[in-house]
N, C-alpha and C positions, 0 to 999 in steps of 0.2 A: 594686871591683863591689858594688853594693848589691843583695842579693837580697830581693825583697818578695813578698807573695801579690799575685795579679792585681789585686784592687780596689785596694789600696794603691799599687801601681805606676801604675795608671790615673790616681789622684788626683794623684799627684806630677807626672805628665806633663802633666797638664791645668794644673797650677799653674806649671810651667815655660813652657807656651805663653802663659799670661796675662802672666808676668812678661817673656816676650819682647816680646809685643804692647804691653805698657805702656812698654817701654824700660828697665826696671828691670834687665833682663839682656839682654846682646849675643847675637845668634844664634850665634856661635861657642860661647859658654859654655853657651848652652842645649842646643846639639847634643852638646857634650862631656859635660855631666851627664845627659842622656838616654841617652847611649851607655853610661853606667855603671850604668844601671837594668837588672836583669835579673828577669825573673817566674819566681817560684818554681813549678817544675813540680809537678804532681800525683805524690804519691808511689805510682805504680802498683806499684812492687816491694813495698812494704809491703802494699798491697792484696792482691796476689797471695799473699804469705806467710801472711797472716791468712785469706784465704778457702781455702786449701788446708788449714790447720790446722783451721778451723772445719768444714770437709767432713769431715775425717777424725774429728773429734770427734762430728758428727751420724751418722757411720756406725757408730761403736762404740755410742753411744747407743741408735741404732736396733736394733743387734744385741743388746744387753743387755735393751732393753725387749721385744723379740720373745721372747727366751728366758725372760723373767720372766713371761710370760702363761701361767697354768697349762693353758689350751685348747691353746696352741701346743706346749707340752711334751708334753701328752697325745698330740697327733697325730703329733709326731716320734717318741714312745716307741711308737706304733704302727706307724709305718713304719720306724723303724731302731731296732735294738737294740745299737748300738755300745757296746762296753766301752772301758775306758781305753787298751788296746793299739790298736784300729782308731783311736780318735780321736787317739792319739799319731802314728800314721803318717799320718793325714789332716791333721793341723796341720803335720807335717814336709813333707808334699808340697806343701801351699800355701805354707809359708815358703820352700822351695825356689824355687817358681815366682815368687813375689813378688820375691825377691832376684835371681833371674836377669833377670827383666824389668827391674828398677831398674837393674842393672848394664849391661844392653843399652842402656837409655835414657841413662845416663850416657855411654856412648861414643858414640852416635848423636846425642843432643841435650843436651849438656852445659849449653847455655844455659836449659833448663828445670829449673833447680835445685830450686826449691821443689815441683814435682810430683814429682821424683825422690826427694826427702826424704820426701814424704808417702808414697809407695810404700814406701820403705824402713821407715818408721815401722808400716805395716801388716805387714810382714815380721817386725818386732820383736815385734809383738803375737801373729802366729801362732807364732814360736818360743817365747814364754812360755807359750802354750796347749799346745804340744806337750811341753814339759818338765814342766809341771804335771801332765799326764796320764801321762807317763812315770813321775813319783814315784808317782801312784795304781797304775800298772801293777806297779811293782817293790816296793811297799810291803811290808814284813815285820813291821810293828809295832815296829821298833826305835826310832822317833822320830828317826832320823838322815836329814836331807834336805839336808845341807850340800853334797852333791856335785851336787845339781841347780843351785844357785847357781853353782858352779865350771863346770859344763858350759855354763850360760848365758853366763857371762864368757869362755869360750874360743870359743864360737860367735860371740858379739856382736864379740869382739875380731877374730877372723878376718874376719869380713864386713866390719867397718869398714875394716880395712887393705885389703881386695880392692876394695872401692867407695869407699875414700877419704872416708869418711862421719864426720864429726864427731859427729852424732846418735847413730848406732849404737855408736860409742866410749863416749859418756856412759853409755849402757845397760851396756856391759861393765864400766864402772867401778863403776856402782851395784851391779851383780851381784857384783863382787868384794867390795864392802862388805858384802852380804848374806852371801857366803860366809864371810867373817871373823867376822861376829857369829855365826852358826849353828854354825860349826865350833868355835870357842872355847867357845861355850855348851855344845856337846855333850860335848867333852873334859873340861869343867870340871863336868859333871853338872848343868848349867843354874843353876850357882851364880852368885854375883855377881863373883867374881874368877877371873882367869886370868892366871898368872904374877905374881901380885901386883897386877893391874890390874883395875878395875872396867870397866863397858861403856863409858862416855864416855871413859875413858883410853885404851882401846884404839884408838878411832877418832881421838884426837888423834895417836897414833902414826901410823895410816894416812894422816891428812892430810899429816903431816910426810914420810912415804915417798913420797907422790903428788907433792908439791911438788917434792921433790929429784929424782924421776925426770923430771919435766916440764922441769927445767933441763937435762937431758942429751939430751932429744929433738932439739934442733937439730943436735946432731952426727950424727945418723942421719937421712939424707934422707927414708926411707920413713916416719919418725916425725914429722917436723918439724911437720906440720900439726896435729898433736894437741896441740902445747905448750900452748896457751892454755886449751883444755878441760880438760886434765888439772890445770893449775895452779889453774884456778878451782875444780874439784871438791875438790882437795886443801885449798884455802882454806875452801871450805865445810865440809867435815868438820872440820877443825881448829877453825875458830872456833865452829860449833855446839856441838861437843864441850865446848871450854872454857867456853862459855856455861854448859851443863848443870852442869860441874864448879863454876864459880863459885857456882852456887845450891844443889847437893846435896853437893858435895865428893866424895871417893871413899868414902863409906859404902855398906855393902852392903844396906841396906833404908831404907824411909821411916821405920820405927819407931826405928831408930838415928839417923837423921838428925834427927828431931824432939827429940832430947835433947840436941843439940849447939847451942851458942851461935853466934850468926852471926859473931863476931869470930874464931871458929876457923877459918872458910873464907875469911878475908881473903887469905891468900896465893894461894888459886885466883883471886879476883878481881883481884889485883896481877898475877898471870901473864897473865890474860885481858887486862888493860889493856897490859901490855908487849908481847904479841903484836899487839894492834891498833896501837899506837904504832910498833912496828918495821916492819909494813906500810905505814903512812903515810910513815914515813922513807925506806923502800927506794922506794915508789911515787914520792916526790918526787925522790929521787936518780936513778932510772932513767927518770923521765918515763912512769911505768907507770900509767895511769887505773884500771886493775882493781885493783892492789894498794892505791892510794889509797882507792879505793871500799870495798873490803872493811873496810880499817882503819877508815876515818871511820864507816861503818854500824854495825860492831861495837863501837866505841869508844861510840858513842852508846847502843847497846843496853846496854852494860856500865854506863854512868852511869845510865841510867833504872831498870835492874833493881836497882842498889844504892839509889836513891831510894825505890823501892817498898818494899825491904826495911827501910830505916832508918826511914821516915816514916810507913809506912801505919798502924801502930798508935799512933803518937805525936803525929800532927798531926791537927787537926780535918779533916773530909772537905773542907769548904769551902775551907779554907786549902791543903790538899794538891792539890786539882784546881786552885786558882788559881795556885799555884806551877807546876804541871805544864802549865797552858795557857799562862803567860806565857812559860815556858822555851821550849816548842814554837813559840809565835809568833816568838820571836827566832831560833829555829833555822830556821824558813822564811823569815824575812827574809834571814838570812845565805846559806841555799841559794840563794834566788832573785838575790841580788846576785852569787853566783858563777857562777849559770848566765847571767846578763846580760853577764858578762865575755866569753864566747864568741860573743855574738850580733852581727850588724852593727849599725852605728849607726843611728838612726832619722833619716829625712830631716827637715829643719826644717819646721815648720809655717808655712802661708801666713798673713800678716797679714790 
């Protein structure tokens, strides 16, 4: 089956008609070839998804812009004198209403997935507003707010499981990362190290834990739908943290990092490359496009980062950017060739 845009399908069918009329193609062969042509339908699904997300973004921008206007703020201040406690309760009620409505829609209208996800996202924002005001309400000046991230993680996780929403689960995992950073920062006195690990190294550990946890999710029916999202976030935490380590190492400050020769950070670059290579190898072995994609992207990031480190000060800028441009050109050509492997063959052009 040859899937073509409407215009190209029309041209190809007209060519088949001309070849049939001129006797270059039999009527049976022309009919058989025409039956293999399928018009590429308009991607209404993608349009719906983008339309809902743009609508949500517009609502958020509208809300922020409204409350950024001093005159509006003055008017609201005159009409309402709500403190953090009242705002927290208000946001909590709004979040409960939004999530209840979203769950109800999921049960009655599961086919409107993008609309349901957009409502869930508004609920996520309402929870964030409620928790931030809860922090202002309960603030004692201690500087400890890690429990707010943990509370957000628990709420988002519970809602994600109840609504079977991957989107809300992503915010749960991100909130857990926020809790890890703020908790370890607080107990270490906001120093650079916790249990001998600096900030990026802690998130390398978090990435590994998330990847390992994702591997066990298929064994639990209620968690199976979260496997890919959890694995993706684990890989993101892992590779971004390794990338930062390959640049700065495990040093405690920028001042100490500037005194270190780049060769002393080589082991982090090698570890980064090994992790990317391992992801590519596993992706090929398991036919996992996500693993391959992460591995290839971050292997390229590693190579170009090392290129900048090694040659930015040692090469003439004209030569530097020429080498960079040529390498990116060949990378683009290779990527285009790989992309074309998955495309249907083009119809032969008419003489």
